[in-house]
N, C-alpha and C positions, 0 to 999 in steps of 0.2 A: 213447669216454667219457673216456679219460685225456687226450686232447688237446683237450678242450672249453675254450673261452676262460675265463679267470678271472672271478669275479663282479665286478661293478662296485664301485668304491670306495665305502665307506660301507655296503654291504649284506653280510650274513653269507654265507659260502660254502654251496653246496648240499650236502645230506647224501646225495644219491642215490648217489654212488660208494661211500661207506662202507657203505650199505645193501646195494648189489649185492655188494660184497666179503664182507660178513658172510653173506649168503645163500649165495654160492658155497661159501665155506669150511664153513659149517654143513651144507650139503647133502652135501659130501664126507665130513664127519665122521659124519653119520648113516648114509650108505651103508657106510662102513668099519665102523661099530659093528655093523651087521646083516649083514655079510659080502657085501654087494652082490647077494645073492640066489643066487649060485652061485660055485664056486671059479674058473671061467674068467673071469667078469666081474671078480671080485676081483683076479685076477692082472693083467688088462689095466689096471684102474684103479690098481692099486698100482704098476705099472711104467710104462706109457705115460702114465697120468694125471699122475704126478709129473714125467715127462719133459716133458709139455706145459706144466705150470706153470713148470718151470725155464726152458724156452725162452721162454715168455711174459715172464718176468722179465728174461731176457737181451735180448730185443727192446725191452722198455720202457726199460730203463736205457740201451741203446745209442742208441735214438731220442732220448731226452732229452739225452744227451751231445752228439749231433750238432746239435741245434737250439739248445742253450744254451751260449754262450761264457762260461764262468766258471772260476775257479780250482779248482772242484770237478769239472770235467769228467773228469779222469783217474780220480777215484774211481768215478764211475758207469760208466766204461768197464771198470774192473777188476771191479766188481760184475757187469757183463754177462758178462765172461769166466768169472767164478766160477760164475754160474748156467748158463752154457753147458756147463761141465764136469759140473755136477750133472745137466743134461739128458741129456748123452751117457752118463753112468754109468747113469742109470735106463733109458735106451734099450737099452744093452747088456744090463743085467739082464733087461729084458723080452724081449729076443731069445732069451736062454737059456731063460727060464721059459715064455714064451708061444709063441714061434715054434718053437724047437728042442724044447721040452718036457722039458728036462733040468735037473738041479740046477746052480746057478751054481758053477763051479769056484772054488777059493780057492788062490792068488790068481788074479784074472782082470783083463781090461781094464777092467771096471767098477770094480774096487778102485782102479786107478791113476787113473781119472777122478775118483772120489770124493776120493782124496788130493789131486788138483790143485784141488779146490774151495776149500780153506782158504787157500793162499798168496795168490791175488789178493784174496780178501776181507780178509786181514790187511793187505796193503799199502793197499787202499782205505780201510780204517779209519784207517790212519796219515795218509792224505791229508786225511781229514775232520777229524782232530784239530787242535786249535789248535797251531800250530807254535811251538816255543820260539824266543826271540830271541837267546839266549846259548848258549855251549857248556855251561855248567853246567846250563842248562835241558834240553838234549838228553841229558846224562848222567843227570839226574834222571828224565827220561821213560823211559830204558832201565832204570834201576834200579827204578822203579815197576812197569814191565812184568814184570821178572824177579821182583820180590817177589810179585806176584800169581801169576805162572806157577809159581814155585818152591813157593809154599804149596799151590797146587792139585795140583802133582805129588806133593808130600809126602803130602797127604791121600789122593789117588787111589791112589798106590802102596801106601799102608798098607791101604786098604780093598779094592782090587780088582786093581790092576795087578800086584802081586807074584804073585798067584795065576795071572794070565794069563801072565806071563813064565815061570813054572815049570810050565806045563801040559804034561803028557807026551804023546807021540805026535804032535807037530806038527813040521813042518820049520822051518828058520830063517826062511824067507820068510814062512811063515804066522805065526810068532811076532812077527816084525818088523811085519807088517801089523796084527796084533792090537794091538801097542803104538802104532803110528803114528796110528791113528784117535783114541784118547783124548788122545795128546800134542798133536796138531794142534788138537783141540778145546779143550784147555787153553790153548794159545797164543791161539786165537781168542777164548776167554772172557776172557783177560787183556786183549786189545786192546779188547774190548767194554767191560770195566770201566774201563780207562784212558781210553777215549774218552768214557765217561759223565761223568768228572770233568774232562775237558779239551776237550770239544766246543766248536766255534765257535758264536758267537751267530747267525751267518748261516744261513738255511735250517734253523732249529732243528727244525721239524716233520718235514722230510724226513729229517734225520739220526736223529731219535728213531725214526722208522718203520723205517729201515734197520737200526738197532741192534736193535730189537725183532725184526725178521725173522731176523737172524743169531743172536740169542740163542735164539729158538725152534728154529732149525735145530740149534744146538749142543746144546740140551737133548735133542732127539730123538736126536742122535748119541750122547750120553752114555748114554741109556737103552738104545740099540741095542748099545752096547759091552759091556753086562753079559753075561757068558758064559751065564747061565741063560736070559735072554730071547732071546739071539741063536740058541740051539739050537732054540727053538720059534717063531722068527719066520717068518711067511708073508706074501707080498705081499698088499696090500689090507686089512691090519689097521688098527686105530685109530692105531697109531704113524705110519702114512703120512699121516694127516690133519694131524699136526704139521708134517711136511716140506712138505706141500701148502700149508698156511697160511703157512709161512715164505716160500715162493716167491711166493705171491700178494701178501703184504705187501711184499716187495722190488720186485715189479712196480709196485705202487702208490706206493712211497716217493718217487721223484723228482718226482711230480706233486702231492704234498701241498702244498709251498711255493707252487706256482703257484695252486692252488685256494684256499689260505688267504690269499693276497695278501701273502706274505712275501718276494717276490722283490725284494730290495734289496741295495745295496752294503754293504760293511763299514762305510763311513763313516755310512751311514744306519742301520745296525744298532746303533751305539754309543749314540746317544740313546735308541733303543728299549729297549736293555738297561738303561740307567739309569732309564728311565721305569717298567719292570716291577719293578725292584728297589726296595723301600721304602728311603727315605733313612735312613741310620744303622744298617741291619740287616746282619748278615753272612750271605751266602748259605749255605744248607744244603749245597749241593754243595761249597763251599769247605771247610766243616768236615769233611765225609766224606773229602775228598781229603787233608786233613791227618792223618786217622786211618788212612789206607791202610797205611803201613809197619807200624804196630802191629797192625793186623788180620792182615797177612800173617805177622808173627811169631807171633801167637796161633794161626793155622791150622797153622803148622809145629809148634808145641808140641803141638797137638791130635793131629797125625799121629804124633809120637813117643810120646805117652801111649797112643795106641791100641795100638801095638806092645807097649808095656810091660804094659798091662792084659791083653792077649791071652796073655801069657806067652811071647811070642816075643822073640828077641834083636833088637836094633835092626839093621834092614837097612842095608847100606852105601849104597844109593841114598838112603834117607831121611836118613841121617847126612850124606852129602855135600850133598844138596839143602838140608837145614836149615842146614848151615854156610855155604853160599853165600848163603842168604837173610839170615842174621844179618850176614854180612860186607857184603852190599849195604845192609842197614839201617844199619850203622855208617857206611859211606861216605856214604850219603844224609844221615844226620843231621849228619855233619861238613860236608857241602856246605851244608846248610841253616843250620848255625851260622855258617859264614863269610858266607853271604848275609845272615843277620840282622845280623851285625856291620856289614857294608857298608851295609845299608839303614838301620841305626841311625845310622851316621855321616852318611849322606846326609840323613836326616831331620833330624838336629841342625843340619847345615849349612844346609839349606833353611829350617829354622825360624829360625835366626839371620839368614839373609838376609831372610826375610819380616819378622822383627821390625825389622831395620834399615830396610827399606823403609817399614814402617808408621810407625815412630817418626820417621824422617827426612822423611817426606812433608809437604808444605805443606798438603795436604788433611786434613780431619778424618775419620777412619773410626770409625763408631759401629755397634754391633750392638744391635738392639732385640729384646726377647723378644716373643712373640705378644701379651702383655698391654700392650705399649707401654713397658715399663720398660727403660732402657738398661743392658745388661750389660757393655759394653766401650766405652771412648772412648779414642782414641789421644792421645798427648801433644801433638799439634799443636793441640789445643783451647785450650791456654793462649795461643798466639800468635794464633789466629784469632778465638776467642770472648772472650778475656780471662778465661777461667775454667779452673781446674785440672780435669784429667780425672777425678781422684778425686771431685771435687765433683759432677760430672755423673753418674757411675755410680750407679745406683739411683734416679734421678729419673724422673718421668714425661715422656715425650717431648712429650706434649700441653701440658704446663705451660711448655715452652720456646718454643712457637710463638705468634706474635702471634694474638690472638683473632679478628681480622678474616680471617686466612689459615687458621685451623684447620679450618673447615668444608670449604674447597676441598682442603686436604691430605688430610683423612680420606676424602673422596670419591675422590680419585685413588688412595690406597693400597688402598681396598676394590676399586676397579675393577681395579687391577693384580694383586691377589691372586686375583681371580676369573678373570683371563685365563689362557690356556694358556702355560706357561713356554717352550715352543718358539716360539710366535708372538710373544711379548713377553717376552724374558728380562730386560730392564731397563726402567726408566722414569725420568723426570726431573721433579723437583719444585723449585719456587722459592718461597720464603716468607721472612718476617722472623723472625729467631731472636733470642732474648733474649741479650744480651751482658753481660759483667761490667763492673765499673767501669773497668777499663783500656781497654776498647774501647767504652764507652757512647756516646761522641760526642754526648752531650746528650740523646738520646731513648732510649737503652738497647736499640736494636734494630739488627740487621745484616741486610742482604739476603744470603741464603744460597741457593746452588744445589746440589742433591743428586742424585746418581745412586743409584738404589735397586735392590738385588738381593735375591732370596729367600735365606734361610738358616735351616735347621732350624725351619721354620714361622714364623720371625720375619723380620726385614729387616736388611740391611746398608746403611748410608748412607755414601756417599763425598761429603763436603760441602766446599764452598769458599766463601770470602767474595767476593761480587760486588757489594758496596756501591758501589765506585767505578764499576764498569761501569753499574750502574743509574742512578747520579747522572749519568754522562756521557750515557747514553741520554736521560734526562729533559732534560738541558741541550741536547742536540742537537735534541730534539723542540721544546723551547721556542724555540731559535734559528730553527728552520724556520718557526715560526708567529708570531714576534715580530720587530719592527724592531731591528736591531743598535744603532742610535744612541740611540733613545728608549726602548727596551724596551716599546713599545706593541704591541698586535696588528698584524700586517702586513695587506696587502691580502687574502692568501689566507684567513687566519683570519677577518677581518672579513666577507668574502664568505660564508664558511661560516655565520657567526652570522646574517647577514642572511637567508640561505636558510632556516635553522631558524626564524627569526622569521616569515617569509612563508609557509612551507609547513608549519610545525609546529603544535603545539596552540594557539598564540596567533595563528594565522592570521586568526582572526575579529576580532582587535583591530585595526581599521583606523586607529586613531590612532597606531599605531607609525610612527615616522618616521626617516629617515636625514638627517643633517646633513653636508653636504660643505663643508669649510672650506679656504680658501686664504689665505695670508699675503701681503698686498699690500706691495710694496716689499722683499721678501726678497732678490731678486736684487741690488738696490742695496746691501744690507748686505754681501753676498759681494764685490761689486766694490769697495766703499770700504774696509771694515775687515778683509776677508779671510774665507776659507772656515771657518777655525777658529772665528771669532766667529759665523759663520752657524750652525755646528753647535751651539754653545752656546745660541744663540737657539732653535734647534729643540728642544733638550733642555728648556729652561725652558718653552717653549710647550706641549710634551707634558705636562710636570708640571702646568701650570695646567689643561690640558684634562682630565687624569685626575682631578684634585682637584675639578673643577667638575661633572662628570657624576654622576648618582646611582649608588648601589651596584648597581642592576640593569641599568644602561646600560653600553655598551661604547664606549670611545674607541680609535681606531686611527690609525696613520700610513700613508698610501697610497703615499707617495713624494715626494721633494723637499720642498716646503713645503705639501703637501696633506695634510690630516687629515680624519677623518670620525668621526661618532658615531652610534650606534644608540640611539634613545630608545624604550624599550618603552612600549606604551600601557597605559592604565588602564581600558579598556572604554568610553570616552566615545563616544557616538553622535552628539552634536551637532557639526556641522562647524565652526561658529564657535567653539565652546568648545575643540575640539582645536587649531584654528589659533592661537587666543590662547595656549593653554598652551605649544605647541611654539615659537611665536614669542617668547614670554617667555624660554624656556630658551635659545633660539638667541641672543637679544639679550644675555642675561647672559654667554654664552660669548664673544660678540663683544667686549663691553666688557672682559672679563677678559683676552682675548688681545691687545687693543689697548693695554693699559697698558704703560708704558715697561719695557724690559728692561735690567737692569744687567749690562753685559758689559765686562770689562777696565777698570773704573773709569769707564765712560761710560754714559749713558742712550741706548738705541737704541729707536726707535719704529717699529712696523709696524702696519698695520691688518689686520682680518680680514673677508673677504667670505664669507658663509655662504649656501648654497643648501639649501632644505628640500624634501623630497618625502615624501609619505605613502604607506603601503602600502595603497592603494585596492584594492577587489576586482578580481581579474583581472591585477594587475601581477605580473610576474616579478621574481626577485631582481636579475637584470641590468638589467631595465627600471627598477627602483626606484633603483639606483645611477646609471643614466644620467640619470634625471629630476633627482636631486639635483645632479648635475654640471652639467646645463643651467641649473638655477636659480642655482648659484654663478657661472657665467659671466655670467648676466644681472645679478647683483649687481655684478660687476666692471665691466661695460659701463655700468651706471647710475651709476657714480661711486666704486665701491669702498667698503669699510668699511661695509657694510650687509647686511641680511638680506632674501632674496627667497624667496617660496614658489613652488613649481613650478606652472605653468599649462600646459594643453594646447597653447596657441598657441606656446609656446617650441619645441616639437618641429617645428612648421610653419616657424618661422624657421630652425631648423637645416637642415631640408630645403631651404629656399630658398637658404641659403648654400651648401649642397652643390651645388645646381643651378647657382648662379653660378660656383662653382669648376669645375664640369664644363664650363660654357661657356667659361671662361677657358682650360682645357686644350685644348678643341676648337678655339678660335680660334687658339691658338698652333700647334697641329698642322696646321690647314688653311690657315694663312696669311691669316686674315681681318682682320688688323690693317693699317692704312694710316698713313702718317706725313704730317702737315700741318705747315706752318710759318707762324708769325705774325711779321710785320715788327716790328722794334724801330726806332722813329723818333726822330731827334734833334729835341727840342721847339723849338729855335731856328730850324732851317732846314727841317725836314720831311724831311730826307734819311734813307734806310734805311741804318742802320749795322750791323745784324745781324738774324738771324732766330732765333726760338725754336721748337724742334721739339716737336710734340705728337702723341702716339699716339692713334689713333681706331680703334674697332671697327666694321667694316662689317657691318650687319645684313642679314638676308635680304630686307628690304623696301627696301634701298638707302639706308638712313640711317646716317650716321657718328655713333657715340656715344663719349663719353669713357669710358675704362676705369677711372675712379676707383673705381666700385663693385667692380669686379673686383680692383683693386689693394688695396682694403681687405680683401677676402677673402684675398688672397695674403699681405699683410704681417701681418695680425692673426689670420688663421685659425689653427685649432688643429692642423692637419695640416702636418707639415714639407713634404709634397709641394706644398701650395699656396704656401708661401714660395718653394720652388724654381721654381714657375711664374712668380711675380712677378719673381724674379731673372732668369729666362730672358727675360721681357718687357723688362726694363731693358737687358739685353745686346743684344737685338734692336733696341731703339730707338736705342742708341748706335751700333751698327754701321750701321744703315740711315741715320741722320743723317749719319755721316761719309761714307758712300758717295755719298749724294745731294749733299752739300756739295762733295765732290771733283769730281763731274760738273759742278756749276755753275761751279766754278773753271775747269775746262777749257773751259766754254762762254763764259767771259768775265764771270762774275758772282762776283767774289771777296768774297763776304759771309760773315763768320763765322757759325757756327751754335752755338746754346746748347742744351745737353741737360741736363734736370733729373734729378738722381740723389739718392737719400737717402744719409744718412751711413752707414747700415748697409751699403748696397750699395757704397759707395766703398771699404769695408774688405774686400770680397770678394776672394778670390785671383784670380778671373777678370778683375777690373778693376784689376789691379796696374799700376803705371807702365810696366812692360815690355810688358804686354798692350796698353795704350793706344798706346804707341809703335809696336808691331808693327802695330796696326790702322791708324794714320795712315800708316805706311810702305807698307802693302799697297795702300791706296787712293790714295796720292799726295796727301794733304791736308796742308798746312803746319800745324804745331802751333799757330801763333798764330790759326788760323782756327777753333779749337775752344774753346768756353767751357763749363766744367762748373759747373752750378748746384747748390749744396748746398740741397736742398729742405726739410730739417727739421733742427732742432738737438735731437736726442734726448739727454736728460741721462744716459741709461744708456750712451751711447757714450763710451769714454775719449777725451778731447780730445788726449791725447798721441799716440795711434795715428792719430787723424784728422789731426792737424797734420803728422806725418811723411809721411802719404800725400799731402796737398795740396802740401807743399813739394816732394816728388819730382815731382809733376805740373807744378808751375810751372817746375821746372828744364828740363822738356821744352819749355816755351814755351806750355803750356796756361794759359788765363786762368781764374780762379776767381771765381765769383759767389755771393753769399749771398742766398738766396731767402727771402721772407717776413720781411724785416727789420722789427722793430717788433712782432712778434706773440708771440715766445717769451721765457720768462724767462731763457733761456741765451743770448739773442742778443748781449748786451754781452760776455759771456765769449768767445763765438765770435769776435766782432769784434776783441777784444783779442789773442787768441792765434793765430787762423788767418790764413794769407796770402790776403787777399781783395782782388780788383781791382774788383769791381762789387757795388753794393748794390741789391737789388731790393726796393722798398717793398711791404709787404703790401697786398693789395686792400682790407682793412678800413680802412686809413688813407686810401686814395684815395677810397673811396666817400663819406666824410663830410667831405672836406677843404673843400668849398665851403660846406656848411650849418653845420658845427660849428666855432666859433672855437677850442674846446679842441683838436680834432683838427688844426686849422690850425696852432696853435702847436707841437703835438707833431711834426707832419710837418716843419715848418720847422726845428725843432731837429735832427731826425735828418738832414735834408739838409745842414744846416750842418756836422754831424759828418763826413758823407761828403766834403763839399768840403774841410774842413780836413785830412782824411786823404789827399786827392788821389785819391779814388775816383770812378768814374762812378756815377751813380744812375739807376735805371730804375724808373719807376712802372708797376705792373701794374694792369690793369683801368681804364685811362683811356678812359671811354666817352662823356664829354660835353665839348664845347668849353670850358665853364667850368672844368672840371678841368684842361684843358691850360693855360689862362691862369693859373690859380692855382698850379699846380705849377711852371710856368716862372718865375713871379714869385718863387717861394720858392727858386729855384736848382736845380731838378731838371733834369738834362741830357737824359734820354731817357724815352720812355714807349711803352707798347703797349696796345692795346685797341680797342674798337669805334669810337672817335673817328677811328681811322686805317684799320684793317682787322682783320677777324677771321682765323682760321687759313685758309690757302690751300693748295690742292693744288699740285703742281709746275708745272703749266701756267700757272695764274694767278699764282703767285709769280714766275715768270720774266717774265711780262708786266708785273708790278708793278715788278720790278727794272729793267726797261728804262727806265721813267720816272725811276728813281733816287730820287724823293722824293715825299712827300705834302704837300698844302697844309695849313697850320696856321692857326687863327683868330688874328686880331689886332685891335687897336683903333686907328683912324686917322681923322683929320679930322672935324670937326663932330660928334663924339660918336657916330658911327655905326659899327657893326661892319663892318669890312672882312673879308669872308669869301671865301677862295679856294675856288672850286668844285673838286670832286674826289670820288673814290669814297668813299662812307661818311661824308661831312661834312655838317653842317647847311646848308641853303640860306638865303640872305639874303632877308629880307622887309623891306618898308618899315616905317618907324616908328623910334622911339628905340631906343637901344642898351639892352639888358637881357636878362634871361633869357627874358622873353616874346617877344623879337624873334627868337629862334632856334627854328625848327621842325625837329625831329629826325626822320629816317626811323625806321621801326620797327627796333629792335635785335633781333638773333637771339641766343639764348643760346649761350654758349660750349660748352655740353654737347651741342648738337645742330646739325649743319651738313648742309645738303643736299649730295647728291653732285653735284659740278660736271659740266657737260657735257664730253664728250670730243671 
């Protein structure tokens, strides 16, 4: 039963062991009261019963000490030894009385065993006592013990021991033995009392039970020591019940803590002791301990008065003992006085130190009463709150907290006070606190963070000003969700608001729309007047956009020159009405954003392309943004500076472009491109002077298509990867043309090859002059045999960079041709600044040169400019003999087109180069057209000369060419 496991945490311990203990002790007491029925049974129970109880206590204490490793283990081992001595003494006593049937001699072995019971118990009590930490503490413990022992000796000697010591007819040993029992009991009682005032807080229940057991034993010994009772004592009487109960209590004592769930370490016991002790109250035990010296002196005085009142002279033992008690009291009071002086000095020093810390701390320390009234405020309040501490003391804490934060603060304080102090010793509260005029900052409130602790039923606030931190956090949060340049919401915040509009409570408002806005011509502003001016333009555009949208709408900058606006709906169900309303808002924004911007003293103009998408049922936030983006790109493709509403077919077009881009990537990867060459013919003689390279895509059906559509995807596509694919196609075309031209040169066909490249591609690092030179050297092609045709004059391309690149190529010997001359507004500037050797007339001029007199004059003027500059001229798209005659008469030197030959593969090109020239139409004799027969030329028919006299074979489009036979 004693070794039964403890009760589970949270459940009260079982009362069964206490009941069993009470029943056993009560049964023994009843048996002793009624004499056990016979003298023989009484002798057995009085001797061997006590011996069994003492040995049971020894086994219990020893077993507990063996199983439990703690600092109290030696005490339980000593208690086991003490009980073992008591068991041996009772056993010897029973041997004489029960076995031998004789009177126990005095002194006997039993007396010595009983005498050895007290010393181990006394030492064990010293182990259980709270150990002093200083020498003065040890001295005080000794003095307290002597004060108690001396007072008891004085009183006992005066009452009984003096008669015992002068008892006639006894030997010295018998007299000493008679005095030893009460003196040892006095020492044991002294230790019991000292332990009661100095006991450890750990295993309190076990210590109290052990003290009670020893106290009961000492009480029985004191009664037994009386001479009158000892003469009539017989084993098995009621006095034995006290010794029996003392042994049983000592046997039960070590297991009390285990059953009560008090097995904890000293560190764990300290919070428990503080928890059991009411805050602010002085323990009763501490008060009694302070009165112990005076009680001892009072007992000594009582002993002396007893002798005086009995008419006896004062005994020397009483006088000596009383003097030593008084001396011990004086010494102890002196030590306590010195300790008090030292403690007072330390307390004053700590108080000064604490006051310095509180007054010098940058944090404000406030103590609030349970009613919420401030009882103390540290001087730091003047610097933190801008208010004097005296002004705050006595005010209500609730009146100083912002009304919007007061409810939250009260709720947190109530929750904190209701929580367990051990589980939540502190809490943290952040609120706005009323500041004085010195720290008002305009609004009179400061952000304050406070650490809250409990104090005398009230609260201690350790507060600090965190206004700057709160402002910084708000600024960081604002920066994370707003554009740094324009201070408009950024893409993340705009996407979040769009998500709320689509999925929130206004999700049923299908007239909610997203406007995607792009500034046309913004890149040209950066390139011409600088990025700083571009940033200023974006700031002004953002300000216009924010001022133009309604209060409930949201404007944002998504990045670069792209803006967006979320226009909330008004519940309109009519589709035409909502489109009209949103289109009107978008057009107003477009007009506002397209007005001139005043930057650095000059007017800068850009247009705005706006795409509109509605939050139709089933659309996701990402889908809504994508639809508005697609509509915006449709507006740019349709001419820029306009508003376009999203239509479902736009998504199909995007899918189609993506499919074409995929085919372009696949064709480049699989090598599905082929290179054809179209002869360039001198119009005067028909001689082939050069060939122009054209890339074609070979379809699965055996048809060669022009990659123009794929190139548009690559050059104007929205993915950088597509532009990389187009650049890769241009590099492949240049390298393939150089390689085939070098092969023709080695085969005896030294005809130059012309490769068409865009201005953007000419500025690529891969097509640098060194790269072109390395390519020509690797394939063994002379540099004069390569003609680079500038296919477009993009105004966004800096002419300075392009001029430097073309000059470097000309130094290598590469000839430069300007393609599409007469079609671009920048053509004259390019002709003026760029090193051009050949001018290629645009196909649009050649097509109408025969029918339109205006085009005839324009073309003649351009050709005259080329001749005056000493340049060759090449007409592109010469498909009719009349065009050949007209261009030659205007001074055009070369031409290419269906009138001579379409693009040829390598086999047919070499066969054409073998003949070296093509027949050209001419007018000779008798007004009839003299037509030279040849490939691709009109056949001569009878009749007068004129357009109707020439019958042309069917022409094949340049974009589709049959695969030639191999």
